[in-house]
C-alpha positions in Angstrom: 78.8 90.4 80.0 80.1 87.2 81.0 84.4 87.2 80.1 85.9 83.0 80.1 89.4 82.0 81.2 91.6 82.0 77.9 93.7 79.4 79.2 90.9 76.9 81.1 87.9 77.8 79.6 86.3 78.8 82.9 83.9 81.8 83.8 86.0 85.6 85.1 85.0 86.6 88.5 85.3 90.0 89.6 87.4 90.5 92.1 89.9 93.5 94.2 93.7 93.5 93.4 96.2 95.8 94.7 95.8 99.3 92.2 92.9 98.3 90.5 89.9 96.1 90.3 90.8 92.8 88.0 89.2 89.7 85.9 90.5 86.7 88.2 90.3 82.6 87.5 89.0 80.6 90.1 90.5 77.3 88.7 93.6 78.3 87.6 96.3 81.6 88.3 94.8 83.4 85.0 94.6 87.4 86.0 93.6 89.8 84.0 93.4 94.0 85.3 90.9 96.3 84.6 92.7 99.2 83.0 90.3 101.7 81.7 86.3 101.5 81.7 84.4 100.2 79.1 80.7 101.4 78.2 78.8 101.1 75.1 75.1 102.3 75.3 74.0 101.4 71.8 71.1 99.4 71.5 70.6 96.8 68.8 67.1 97.7 67.2 65.7 96.0 63.8 62.5 96.5 62.4 61.8 94.7 58.9 59.1 95.1 56.8 59.0 93.4 53.7 57.0 93.9 50.9 55.1 91.9 48.9 57.4 93.1 46.0 60.4 91.8 48.0 59.6 88.8 47.8 60.5 88.2 44.1 64.7 86.9 43.9 66.4 90.3 43.1 64.8 92.6 45.9 65.2 89.7 48.7 68.7 89.3 48.1 69.4 93.5 48.0 67.2 93.5 51.9 69.5 90.6 52.9 72.5 92.6 51.7 71.3 95.6 52.9 70.8 93.6 56.3 74.2 92.2 56.4 75.6 96.1 56.2 73.5 97.4 59.2 74.9 94.4 61.4 78.4 95.0 60.5 78.2 98.5 61.2 77.1 97.9 64.6 79.5 95.3 65.7 82.6 96.6 64.0 82.0 99.6 65.8 82.2 98.1 68.8 85.6 98.9 71.1 88.2 96.4 70.9 89.9 95.6 74.1 92.6 93.5 72.8 95.3 94.4 75.9 95.5 91.0 77.3 97.7 89.3 78.7 98.2 85.5 79.2 99.9 84.2 82.4 103.9 82.3 82.0 103.1 78.4 81.6 104.6 76.6 85.1 107.8 74.6 84.5 107.3 70.5 83.7 109.0 70.3 87.4 107.0 72.9 89.1 103.6 70.5 88.0 105.2 67.0 89.0 106.2 69.0 92.5 109.8 70.3 91.7 112.9 68.3 93.4 110.8 67.9 96.8 109.1 65.2 95.0 112.3 63.3 94.2 113.1 63.2 98.5 110.8 60.6 99.0 110.5 58.1 96.5 111.8 54.2 95.9 114.2 53.1 93.6 114.0 50.2 90.9 116.1 48.1 88.6 115.7 50.2 85.6 118.7 51.3 83.6 119.4 54.7 82.8 119.1 55.2 78.7 122.1 57.8 79.1 124.6 56.3 81.2 123.5 53.1 82.0 123.5 52.7 85.8 121.6 49.8 86.4 119.1 51.7 89.3 116.8 54.8 88.9 113.9 56.6 91.3 110.7 56.5 90.2 106.9 57.6 90.9 104.3 56.9 89.4 101.0 60.2 88.3 97.9 59.9 86.7 98.3 62.1 84.2 95.4 61.2 81.8 91.7 59.6 82.7 91.0 57.4 85.0 90.9 54.4 82.8 94.4 55.0 81.3 96.7 53.2 83.0 99.8 55.4 85.2 102.5 57.6 84.5 106.0 56.1 85.8 108.3 58.9 85.8 112.4 58.0 86.6 115.0 59.6 87.5 118.9 58.0 88.0 120.3 57.3 90.7 123.7 58.4 89.2 124.6 61.5 91.2 126.4 63.0 88.4 123.8 62.0 85.8 120.3 62.6 87.1 118.8 62.1 83.9 115.1 62.1 83.7 112.6 60.1 81.7 109.0 58.7 81.6 107.7 55.2 80.8 
């Protein structure tokens, strides 16, 4: 049985954790600890013998209703696993590199919309696809303000 990451949709792998085995994603920080063993040995086998009289609409409708009952009974009795834990989302500063990302950036003549300071630090990051222009992030040069915005 394959399980997929609820965050990015990639296949989860099984790895050994500190106390138990766990499902982990190779591309994002999603981790789901395996707390109990679930096994299900019920085999699904259906034999359908449709008699000639079942070709009539009323009896065919009964056969299809009976099939739906069989299938729903099998799938409703499956064990449910609802104890998934989702990772905490990262802050925007962590994604953009935090405070260290603003240490070696250039400044330009861009007016701060909050304090009207005439200069702002800037950095450009490709946030969308390659055929879209880069997004420019600004931070006010005024030490008391430090307002951030993007263009």
